[in-house]
N, C-alpha and C positions, 0 to 999 in steps of 0.2 A: 474546539471546532464545533461542539454541540449547539450553543446558540446561535453561531453563524450560518452553520450549514444543516441541510436536512437531507437524510437518505432517500434518495429517488429510485434506486435500483439495486437490487443484491442478487447474487447468484452463487450456488455451491455446487461443485463438481467433485465427487468422491470416487476414488478408485483403489485398487490393491495396494498402491504405493503410496498413497497420501490423499490429500483434500486441497482443493484449490477454492478459495473464496475471493469473489469480487465484490466490491461495494462503491457505488457512485454517489458522491455527495453534491448538492447543489446550493450554492450560496443564496440565503434569503435575499430579497431584492433591495431590502433597506440597510443591509450590512455593507460595509465597505472595508476591504484590505487588500494588499498586494500580494503578487506571487511570491516577491522575496521574502515577505512576512511569514506566509503559510509555509514557505519551503524551510524557512528557519525554525519555526516552531515544530514542525514534523521532525526535522532532523535531530533537534535538541531532545525532544521527548523520547524518541527511539534510541538514541545513543544513551541516555540516562538509564533506559531499561536494559542495556546491554546489546543492543543492536550494532553492527558494524556496516559502515558504508562500503559498497562494494562496486564493481564495474557492472554494468547493465549485461544481462545474458545475451549471447550472439544468436540464440535460437528463439523461438516463440515463448514468450513467458506468460501468455495470457490464455486460459483454458475456460472461457465463458462466453456468454453471448455479448458480453460488452467488448469493445475493441478500442480504446482510447489510449493511444500511447504517443511518445515522441522522444527524440534524442536526448532531451532533457530531463527525462524521468529520473527520480531518485531510486536507489536500489540498496537494500539492506539485508544482511543476513545475521543469524545467530544459530549457535549450538543449543542443545538441549539444556534446560536449567536443571537444578538438582532434584526437583520434584517431578520431572518428566523422564521418560526412558532414554537412556544415554544414546541411542542410535537415532533419535529423531533430529531432524534439522528444519530450519524455517527460513523463508525469504519473504520480503515484501517489495513491491515495485509500486511507486506512488506517481501517478500523472497529476500534474497541477496546470491547468489552463493559462495561458498568458495573462488573462485578466483576472484569474483566480476565482472564477465563478464556478468551475467544475473542479473537482478533486476525485479521481478514481483510484483505489487501492486494490492492488492484486496480491494476495497471500497465499503462500504455499507451506503446509506442513507435510513433510515427507517422513516415512518410516521405512 
């Protein structure tokens, strides 16, 4: 995504139980891609890194000044890896606009 998109906004919220990071990417005007292509690439890359698809949370999953979500958001979770404290947990929710112009990623690292 690096060559196709630029980071336009990011936000970090930290608390006693975790950290929430939100990043909004905007596609460069000269780039073309489809939502299906971006969703496939994101899903493939995260699953290759040990993330598992999961249902969207039923409660609010965005703790930032950004608020772009849809019922089609992607949601992934994973447990701590061997080099991380075993009680940590992670989740990512990814919004991809219908025209693939905007991708917003909401990450949670909890402990």
